[in-house]
Backbone bond lengths (Angstrom), bond angles and torsions (degrees), N, CA, C in turn:
res aa  C-N    CA-C-N  psi(-1)  N-CA   C-N-CA  omega(-1)  CA-C   N-CA-C  phi
1 M - - - 1.453 - - 1.499 112.32 -
2 T 1.369 117.44 -27.20 1.434 119.54 -176.51 1.512 111.99 -79.10
3 A 1.309 115.64 -25.02 1.487 118.23 -176.57 1.522 113.09 -60.86
4 P 1.309 119.65 -47.43 1.484 119.33 176.99 1.519 111.31 -63.64
5 L 1.316 117.40 -36.58 1.461 120.42 -178.48 1.515 110.24 -67.15
6 V 1.331 116.82 -35.88 1.483 122.29 178.92 1.508 108.30 -62.20
7 R 1.367 116.21 -40.65 1.494 117.75 179.46 1.515 112.35 -70.71
8 I 1.344 117.24 -25.78 1.460 118.03 -179.93 1.525 109.55 -79.30
9 I 1.318 115.90 -47.40 1.491 119.14 176.67 1.485 107.59 -98.18
10 N 1.284 114.55 103.74 1.478 121.02 -176.21 1.564 110.13 -103.22
11 P 1.306 116.14 117.50 1.510 118.43 -179.26 1.537 113.30 -61.98
12 N 1.324 116.59 -19.82 1.446 118.30 179.31 1.518 111.91 -82.26
13 R 1.297 117.13 -9.25 1.512 121.17 177.24 1.501 110.30 -92.07
14 S 1.291 116.03 160.34 1.463 117.60 176.22 1.518 109.46 -72.35
15 P 1.359 116.36 155.71 1.442 119.24 179.95 1.535 111.40 -61.16
16 A 1.315 117.34 -33.33 1.479 119.93 -179.86 1.545 108.64 -65.13
17 K 1.318 118.69 -42.53 1.457 123.46 179.41 1.573 109.91 -63.50
18 N 1.346 116.96 -43.12 1.430 121.66 177.31 1.534 111.80 -61.84
19 N 1.333 115.54 -38.76 1.483 120.27 178.28 1.553 110.10 -66.56
20 R 1.337 118.07 -39.15 1.481 120.47 178.18 1.523 109.32 -65.20
21 V 1.302 117.27 -39.55 1.502 121.54 -178.71 1.545 107.15 -64.72
22 L 1.359 117.99 -47.99 1.447 122.05 179.27 1.524 111.66 -62.50
23 T 1.305 117.61 -38.37 1.499 122.19 176.82 1.482 110.35 -61.23
24 K 1.314 117.98 -48.03 1.453 122.36 178.24 1.531 111.06 -62.04
25 L 1.286 116.77 -42.00 1.469 120.03 178.61 1.505 110.76 -64.80
26 S 1.342 118.14 -45.11 1.436 121.87 178.42 1.531 112.32 -61.15
27 L 1.329 116.67 -41.51 1.435 120.83 178.52 1.529 110.36 -65.74
28 S 1.300 118.38 -38.36 1.486 121.02 176.79 1.489 111.32 -63.23
29 V 1.291 118.29 -40.86 1.445 122.78 -179.85 1.528 108.74 -66.50
30 V 1.305 120.02 -45.02 1.464 123.97 177.97 1.490 111.04 -61.45
31 V 1.322 119.06 -44.76 1.448 124.26 178.18 1.539 108.68 -60.66
32 G 1.310 118.96 -44.62 1.431 122.75 -178.94 1.526 110.73 -63.17
33 I 1.292 117.52 -39.55 1.458 121.17 -179.75 1.530 108.17 -68.66
34 V 1.310 118.68 -43.51 1.482 122.29 -179.13 1.532 107.52 -61.53
35 I 1.271 118.91 -46.76 1.471 122.78 179.34 1.550 110.77 -59.73
36 G 1.327 115.44 -46.92 1.437 120.07 -179.12 1.521 113.25 -61.53
37 V 1.341 115.47 -41.59 1.486 119.74 178.33 1.529 110.11 -67.49
38 T 1.324 117.82 -40.30 1.435 121.85 179.39 1.502 110.73 -61.02
39 V 1.358 116.31 -50.35 1.459 121.52 -179.55 1.544 109.38 -59.86
40 A 1.337 117.67 -43.24 1.479 121.28 -178.75 1.538 109.13 -64.06
41 A 1.300 117.74 -36.22 1.483 120.13 -178.87 1.512 110.76 -70.56
42 C 1.323 119.15 -24.22 1.451 123.78 179.99 1.502 111.90 -82.39
43 G 1.271 117.25 -10.86 1.496 122.79 -175.50 1.515 109.43 -69.84
44 N 1.340 114.67 -173.37 1.466 122.12 -178.78 1.509 107.91 -75.29
45 D 1.298 116.95 103.10 1.451 122.27 -177.61 1.514 110.87 -83.78
46 Q 1.311 116.25 106.18 1.447 121.34 -178.74 1.508 111.57 -72.91
47 T 1.362 118.53 -16.21 1.461 119.92 -178.36 1.536 112.25 -92.56
48 A 1.345 118.16 3.00 1.452 121.16 -176.86 1.549 107.56 -65.31
49 Q 1.323 114.21 155.93 1.447 120.33 177.01 1.538 110.21 -60.23
50 P 1.319 116.79 138.30 1.463 118.50 177.17 1.494 111.69 -63.05
51 K 1.313 117.83 145.43 1.439 121.63 -177.51 1.522 109.72 -77.51
52 N 1.310 115.22 146.06 1.449 119.52 -177.40 1.544 108.89 -101.08
53 Y 1.355 113.06 84.82 1.466 119.27 -177.25 1.531 109.51 -70.37
54 P 1.338 116.66 138.77 1.456 119.29 176.58 1.573 111.11 -67.33
55 D 1.325 115.51 144.21 1.478 119.88 178.81 1.526 112.13 51.60
56 K 1.288 115.63 43.16 1.465 123.66 -170.95 1.544 112.60 -54.94
57 G 1.360 117.21 -32.60 1.462 120.27 -176.19 1.502 115.46 -84.50
58 T 1.355 116.91 -4.41 1.485 119.81 -176.86 1.509 110.89 -76.05
59 P 1.300 118.00 157.75 1.483 120.85 176.89 1.543 110.62 -62.44
60 Q 1.305 117.00 -34.55 1.474 119.87 -179.42 1.505 112.13 -65.82
61 A 1.334 117.03 -43.30 1.455 121.82 178.11 1.505 109.97 -67.35
62 Q 1.349 117.48 -41.57 1.466 120.16 178.70 1.489 111.91 -61.53
63 L 1.298 117.68 -43.29 1.488 122.50 -179.59 1.583 107.82 -64.02
64 Y 1.352 115.10 -44.28 1.478 117.53 178.89 1.519 110.96 -59.09
65 M 1.342 116.38 -49.77 1.472 118.02 -176.10 1.516 110.90 -67.18
66 E 1.333 119.17 -36.43 1.448 121.76 177.43 1.545 113.55 -62.92
67 K 1.334 114.43 -50.74 1.478 119.41 -174.42 1.547 111.11 -75.26
68 C 1.315 115.29 -40.28 1.473 116.34 -172.84 1.520 115.23 -91.11
69 S 1.326 114.32 7.59 1.491 116.09 174.49 1.505 109.91 -114.85
70 Q 1.317 116.74 16.06 1.497 119.99 177.63 1.527 111.05 -69.36
71 C 1.342 116.28 -32.77 1.468 119.03 -177.50 1.535 112.06 -116.82
72 H 1.327 118.96 -19.35 1.443 122.78 -175.30 1.523 108.19 -156.74
73 A 1.309 116.49 169.34 1.469 119.02 174.23 1.517 109.60 -72.14
74 A 1.315 116.89 126.02 1.454 121.54 -178.09 1.504 109.39 -63.95
75 P 1.360 117.27 124.66 1.480 118.74 179.86 1.522 111.53 -70.87
76 L 1.283 115.08 156.80 1.504 120.43 175.88 1.534 107.47 -61.75
77 P 1.313 117.45 144.84 1.486 118.70 176.82 1.533 112.60 -58.35
78 S 1.290 118.59 -26.90 1.443 122.90 -179.10 1.560 111.31 -76.58
79 T 1.295 117.67 3.99 1.469 121.35 177.97 1.510 109.86 -67.40
80 H 1.346 117.99 -34.12 1.459 124.58 -176.17 1.490 109.66 -129.69
81 T 1.331 115.52 165.03 1.477 121.71 172.61 1.505 108.24 -80.38
82 G 1.329 114.17 163.91 1.469 119.56 176.05 1.499 114.65 -57.32
83 R 1.334 115.93 -34.75 1.471 119.93 178.73 1.539 112.62 -73.05
84 M 1.322 117.28 -22.50 1.453 120.21 -177.80 1.534 113.22 -85.66
85 W 1.348 115.66 -25.44 1.454 118.16 -175.35 1.517 116.07 -61.40
86 P 1.342 121.78 -39.24 1.450 119.79 179.17 1.544 114.01 -55.33
87 S 1.317 116.95 -43.51 1.465 120.16 -179.47 1.558 110.63 -71.63
88 V 1.325 116.52 -32.35 1.465 118.87 177.62 1.540 108.29 -66.32
89 L 1.327 116.56 -45.52 1.483 119.52 178.97 1.531 110.41 -62.88
90 Q 1.299 119.40 -42.05 1.460 120.85 177.16 1.523 111.89 -58.51
91 R 1.358 116.02 -43.25 1.434 119.52 179.75 1.557 110.65 -64.48
92 M 1.317 117.10 -38.00 1.447 121.11 -179.81 1.575 109.55 -69.32
93 Q 1.343 115.05 -36.16 1.461 117.78 175.22 1.493 111.98 -56.67
94 M 1.319 117.27 -44.79 1.477 124.10 178.76 1.535 110.19 -61.57
95 R 1.317 116.35 -44.26 1.447 120.25 -178.81 1.518 110.37 -66.42
96 M 1.286 116.86 -35.72 1.490 120.61 179.38 1.520 108.55 -61.79
97 K 1.314 115.94 -42.61 1.479 120.65 -179.50 1.523 110.22 -64.65
98 T 1.323 119.91 -40.17 1.443 122.82 -179.53 1.549 111.26 -70.32
99 K 1.373 116.01 -25.28 1.457 117.81 -179.39 1.500 112.02 -97.99
100 N 1.380 116.06 11.71 1.468 121.08 -179.63 1.537 111.69 57.94
101 V 1.340 115.70 39.06 1.450 122.15 173.47 1.528 106.25 -107.20
102 Q 1.338 117.43 135.07 1.426 121.84 -179.36 1.566 110.40 -57.33
103 P 1.330 118.63 118.33 1.450 121.89 179.05 1.535 110.34 -63.94
104 L 1.284 115.61 165.00 1.461 121.36 177.10 1.530 110.79 -69.02
105 S 1.308 115.15 142.40 1.438 119.48 173.56 1.538 107.00 -73.46
106 R 1.328 116.76 168.78 1.474 119.82 176.47 1.546 111.28 -59.39
107 K 1.323 115.26 -40.86 1.452 120.06 -179.64 1.501 111.12 -64.64
108 E 1.335 116.93 -45.01 1.492 122.04 178.74 1.476 111.17 -63.83
109 M 1.340 115.71 -40.44 1.499 120.36 178.91 1.504 110.63 -63.00
110 S 1.331 117.55 -41.92 1.466 122.10 179.99 1.511 108.93 -66.53
111 I 1.309 120.70 -44.41 1.475 122.70 -178.61 1.533 110.19 -62.88
112 I 1.338 114.90 -48.12 1.445 120.36 -176.52 1.576 111.25 -66.48
113 L 1.322 116.68 -44.36 1.447 121.59 176.32 1.540 110.74 -58.12
114 G 1.337 116.55 -45.58 1.479 119.51 176.79 1.513 113.11 -57.98
115 Y 1.336 115.92 -44.76 1.474 120.75 176.83 1.502 111.19 -58.91
116 L 1.354 116.08 -51.08 1.430 121.37 -176.51 1.534 111.84 -62.30
117 Q 1.328 116.61 -44.08 1.479 118.63 179.32 1.484 112.67 -69.00
118 Q 1.289 118.52 -33.75 1.493 122.38 177.17 1.530 110.94 -61.44
119 H 1.340 116.68 -34.26 1.466 121.10 -174.98 1.513 113.39 -110.99
120 A 1.353 117.06 11.85 1.473 121.65 -175.89 1.540 109.50 -71.37
121 K 1.316 114.53 162.63 1.449 117.66 174.46 1.538 107.17 -73.10
122 S 1.285 116.19 152.30 1.465 121.99 -173.33 1.512 115.69 -78.38
123 S 1.356 116.05 -28.39 1.440 118.36 -179.43 1.539 108.72 -147.00
124 P 1.346 116.36 158.00 1.484 117.68 -178.54 1.543 112.01 -64.54
125 D 1.295 118.46 -22.14 1.468 121.67 -179.98 1.536 113.52 -78.43
126 K 1.338 115.84 -27.17 1.437 119.11 -175.52 1.546 110.73 -67.13
127 P 1.333 117.87 132.70 1.458 118.74 -179.47 1.489 111.82 -71.16
């Protein structure tokens, strides 16, 4: 452990130069910690508040939450407009195949799409 420190603090250098080297090293460590904490905070937060899915007790909502949370947290239906959901579901079908997850049947796709479109946001501008 002392070998790297000896290379950082060099007795043959001026104290001012050694201080600059230590300052740069300290700054690099702090930046690394900040980046690490930021990346960790952006990860899958298991402590986040549970989502309030509309009609949560219905068979349609249950099917949606079951199937669409196999690989990730199922987004709220209001995440997209009704017109956007078909392409989102198609993209997820492709991903399921690449992850060796059983894709949705036509019936499941129809039920889930109906649920999502029923509770979708009305326009792209609406939050």
